[in-house]
C-alpha positions in Angstrom: -19.2 -11.6 6.0 -21.2 -9.4 3.7 -19.4 -6.2 5.0 -16.9 -3.9 3.4 -13.5 -5.5 3.5 -10.7 -3.8 5.4 -7.3 -3.4 3.8 -4.4 -4.9 5.9 -0.7 -4.2 5.2 1.4 -7.3 6.2 5.1 -6.5 6.3 7.7 -9.2 7.1 10.9 -10.1 5.4 10.5 -13.8 6.0 8.6 -14.8 2.9 7.3 -18.1 4.2 6.0 -16.5 7.4 4.5 -13.6 5.5 2.7 -16.0 3.2 1.2 -17.9 6.1 -0.1 -14.7 7.7 -1.5 -13.6 4.3 -3.2 -16.9 3.8 -4.8 -16.7 7.2 -6.0 -13.1 6.7 -6.9 -13.2 3.0 -10.4 -14.7 3.3 -11.4 -11.7 5.5 -9.3 -8.8 4.3 -7.8 -7.2 1.2 -4.1 -7.8 1.7 -1.2 -5.5 0.8 2.2 -7.1 1.2 5.7 -5.6 1.9 9.0 -7.4 2.2 11.1 -4.6 3.8 10.4 -1.7 6.1 11.1 0.8 3.3 8.6 -1.0 1.0 6.0 -1.0 3.9 6.3 2.8 4.4 6.0 3.4 0.6 2.9 1.1 0.4 1.2 2.6 3.5 1.8 6.1 2.2 0.4 5.3 -1.2 -2.5 3.0 -0.1 -3.2 4.0 3.5 -4.4 0.6 4.7 -7.0 0.2 7.5 -4.5 -1.7 9.6 -0.7 -2.4 9.5 0.8 -5.6 10.7 4.6 -5.4 10.8 7.5 -7.6 11.9 9.9 -5.8 14.1 13.1 -6.9 12.4 13.2 -6.1 8.7 15.7 -4.7 6.2 15.5 -0.9 6.0 13.3 0.6 8.6 12.2 -1.7 11.4 8.6 -2.4 12.2 8.5 0.1 15.0 9.5 2.9 12.7 7.1 1.7 10.1 4.2 1.8 12.6 5.3 5.2 13.9 5.2 6.6 10.3 1.7 4.9 9.9 0.4 6.5 13.1 1.7 9.9 11.9 -0.5 9.6 8.8 -3.7 8.9 10.8 -3.7 8.3 14.5 -6.9 6.3 14.6 -5.6 3.6 12.3 -4.5 0.5 14.3 -1.1 -1.2 14.1 0.2 -4.5 15.3 3.9 -5.3 15.8 5.0 -9.0 15.4 8.3 -10.1 17.1 10.0 -13.2 18.5 11.8 -11.0 21.1 9.5 -9.0 23.3 10.6 -6.8 26.2 9.2 -4.3 28.6 11.2 -1.6 26.8 9.7 -2.6 23.5 6.2 -2.5 25.0 6.9 1.0 26.4 8.1 2.2 22.9 5.0 0.8 21.3 2.7 2.7 23.8 4.6 5.9 23.1 4.0 5.5 19.4 0.3 4.7 20.0 0.4 1.0 19.3 -1.1 -1.2 21.9 -0.9 -4.7 20.3 2.2 -6.8 20.2 2.0 -10.3 18.8 4.8 -12.6 20.0 6.0 -15.2 17.5 5.1 -17.9 17.1 1.4 -17.3 17.4 -1.6 -19.3 16.4 -4.2 -18.5 13.8 -6.7 -17.8 16.6 -4.3 -15.3 18.2 -3.6 -13.6 14.9 -7.2 -13.2 13.9 -8.1 -12.3 17.5 -5.6 -9.5 17.6 -6.5 -8.2 14.1 -10.2 -8.4 14.9 -9.9 -6.6 18.2 -7.8 -3.8 16.6 -10.4 -3.2 13.9 -13.3 -3.5 16.4 -11.7 -0.9 18.6 -10.4 1.5 15.9 -13.5 1.5 13.7 -16.2 0.9 16.3 -17.2 -2.5 14.8 -19.1 -4.2 17.7 -18.3 -7.9 17.9 -16.1 -7.8 14.8 -13.4 -9.9 16.5 -15.9 -12.5 17.7 -17.5 -12.8 14.2 -14.1 -13.2 12.7 -13.1 -16.0 15.0 -16.4 -17.8 14.5 -15.8 -18.2 10.7 
Protein backbone atom coordinates (compact mmCIF):
# COMPACT_ATOMS: atom_id res chain seq x y z
CA UNK A 1 0.00 0.00 0.00
CA UNK A 2 2.98 2.33 0.44
CA UNK A 3 1.46 3.74 3.63
CA UNK A 4 2.46 3.40 7.27
CA UNK A 5 1.39 0.01 8.57
CA UNK A 6 -1.06 -0.07 11.43
CA UNK A 7 -0.42 -2.43 14.34
CA UNK A 8 -3.25 -4.86 15.08
CA UNK A 9 -3.58 -6.98 18.22
CA UNK A 10 -5.26 -10.32 17.46
CA UNK A 11 -6.34 -12.18 20.60
CA UNK A 12 -7.95 -15.62 20.46
CA UNK A 13 -7.25 -18.78 22.45
CA UNK A 14 -8.06 -21.00 19.45
CA UNK A 15 -4.61 -21.21 17.88
CA UNK A 16 -5.78 -22.47 14.48
CA UNK A 17 -8.40 -19.73 14.20
CA UNK A 18 -5.97 -17.04 15.42
CA UNK A 19 -3.41 -18.14 12.84
CA UNK A 20 -5.94 -17.85 10.01
CA UNK A 21 -6.92 -14.34 11.14
CA UNK A 22 -3.22 -13.42 11.39
CA UNK A 23 -2.52 -14.79 7.91
CA UNK A 24 -5.37 -12.75 6.43
CA UNK A 25 -4.24 -9.55 8.17
CA UNK A 26 -0.43 -9.90 8.01
CA UNK A 27 0.01 -8.66 4.42
CA UNK A 28 -1.54 -5.33 5.43
CA UNK A 29 -0.76 -4.85 9.13
CA UNK A 30 1.91 -5.47 11.73
CA UNK A 31 0.46 -8.22 13.92
CA UNK A 32 0.66 -8.61 17.69
CA UNK A 33 -0.70 -11.97 18.91
CA UNK A 34 -2.18 -12.97 22.26
CA UNK A 35 -3.53 -16.34 23.41
CA UNK A 36 -5.39 -15.25 26.55
CA UNK A 37 -7.23 -12.21 27.79
CA UNK A 38 -4.52 -11.51 30.34
CA UNK A 39 -1.79 -11.73 27.70
CA UNK A 40 -3.83 -9.42 25.45
CA UNK A 41 -4.11 -6.78 28.19
CA UNK A 42 -0.37 -6.98 28.90
CA UNK A 43 0.50 -6.67 25.21
CA UNK A 44 -1.87 -3.78 24.56
CA UNK A 45 -0.57 -1.87 27.59
CA UNK A 46 3.02 -2.44 26.50
CA UNK A 47 2.59 -1.93 22.75
CA UNK A 48 -0.64 0.12 22.39
CA UNK A 49 -1.70 -1.24 18.99
CA UNK A 50 -3.75 0.83 16.58
CA UNK A 51 -6.61 -1.69 16.67
CA UNK A 52 -7.56 -4.62 18.91
CA UNK A 53 -9.38 -7.65 17.53
CA UNK A 54 -10.44 -9.97 20.38
CA UNK A 55 -12.41 -13.16 20.81
CA UNK A 56 -15.11 -12.94 23.47
CA UNK A 57 -14.37 -16.24 25.23
CA UNK A 58 -10.72 -16.61 26.26
CA UNK A 59 -8.96 -17.82 29.41
CA UNK A 60 -8.34 -15.04 31.91
CA UNK A 61 -10.12 -11.83 31.03
CA UNK A 62 -12.76 -12.15 28.34
CA UNK A 63 -12.59 -10.11 25.14
CA UNK A 64 -15.12 -7.56 26.36
CA UNK A 65 -12.94 -6.78 29.41
CA UNK A 66 -9.84 -6.62 27.20
CA UNK A 67 -11.51 -4.09 24.89
CA UNK A 68 -12.80 -2.09 27.86
CA UNK A 69 -9.23 -1.84 29.17
CA UNK A 70 -8.01 -0.90 25.68
CA UNK A 71 -10.56 1.90 25.34
CA UNK A 72 -9.52 3.13 28.79
CA UNK A 73 -6.00 3.68 27.46
CA UNK A 74 -7.10 5.68 24.41
CA UNK A 75 -10.76 6.17 23.53
CA UNK A 76 -10.18 6.84 19.84
CA UNK A 77 -8.50 3.49 19.16
CA UNK A 78 -10.95 1.03 17.60
CA UNK A 79 -11.72 -2.45 18.81
CA UNK A 80 -13.55 -5.39 17.27
CA UNK A 81 -15.07 -8.27 19.23
CA UNK A 82 -15.28 -11.71 17.61
CA UNK A 83 -17.79 -14.27 18.86
CA UNK A 84 -19.84 -17.24 17.76
CA UNK A 85 -22.63 -16.26 20.17
CA UNK A 86 -24.02 -12.79 19.63
CA UNK A 87 -26.95 -11.28 21.50
CA UNK A 88 -28.66 -7.93 21.90
CA UNK A 89 -27.32 -7.77 25.46
CA UNK A 90 -23.75 -8.25 24.20
CA UNK A 91 -24.24 -5.55 21.57
CA UNK A 92 -25.51 -3.18 24.28
CA UNK A 93 -22.47 -3.96 26.45
CA UNK A 94 -20.15 -3.24 23.52
CA UNK A 95 -21.77 0.11 22.84
CA UNK A 96 -21.44 1.09 26.51
CA UNK A 97 -17.71 0.32 26.32
CA UNK A 98 -17.36 2.30 23.08
CA UNK A 99 -16.97 -0.62 20.68
CA UNK A 100 -19.29 -0.62 17.70
CA UNK A 101 -18.02 -3.60 15.71
CA UNK A 102 -18.99 -7.20 16.40
CA UNK A 103 -17.79 -9.92 14.02
CA UNK A 104 -19.84 -13.08 14.25
CA UNK A 105 -17.95 -16.33 13.69
CA UNK A 106 -17.62 -17.82 11.23
CA UNK A 107 -16.82 -14.85 9.01
CA UNK A 108 -15.24 -14.54 5.60
CA UNK A 109 -11.93 -12.93 4.65
CA UNK A 110 -13.92 -10.11 3.04
CA UNK A 111 -15.98 -9.55 6.22
CA UNK A 112 -12.83 -9.53 8.38
CA UNK A 113 -10.90 -7.09 6.18
CA UNK A 114 -14.02 -4.99 5.70
CA UNK A 115 -14.54 -4.64 9.45
CA UNK A 116 -10.87 -3.92 10.16
CA UNK A 117 -10.63 -1.49 7.24
CA UNK A 118 -13.78 0.37 8.26
CA UNK A 119 -12.62 0.62 11.90
CA UNK A 120 -9.27 2.12 10.86
CA UNK A 121 -10.89 4.37 8.26
CA UNK A 122 -13.26 5.78 10.89
CA UNK A 123 -10.85 6.07 13.82
CA UNK A 124 -7.88 7.48 11.94
CA UNK A 125 -9.71 9.45 9.25
CA UNK A 126 -8.27 7.37 6.42
CA UNK A 127 -10.64 7.98 3.49
CA UNK A 128 -11.33 4.85 1.45
CA UNK A 129 -8.92 2.72 3.53
CA UNK A 130 -11.45 -0.11 3.74
CA UNK A 131 -12.13 -0.04 0.00
CA UNK A 132 -8.43 -0.04 -0.84
CA UNK A 133 -7.85 -2.93 1.55
CA UNK A 134 -10.60 -5.03 -0.02
CA UNK A 135 -9.34 -4.33 -3.54
CA UNK A 136 -5.92 -5.84 -2.84
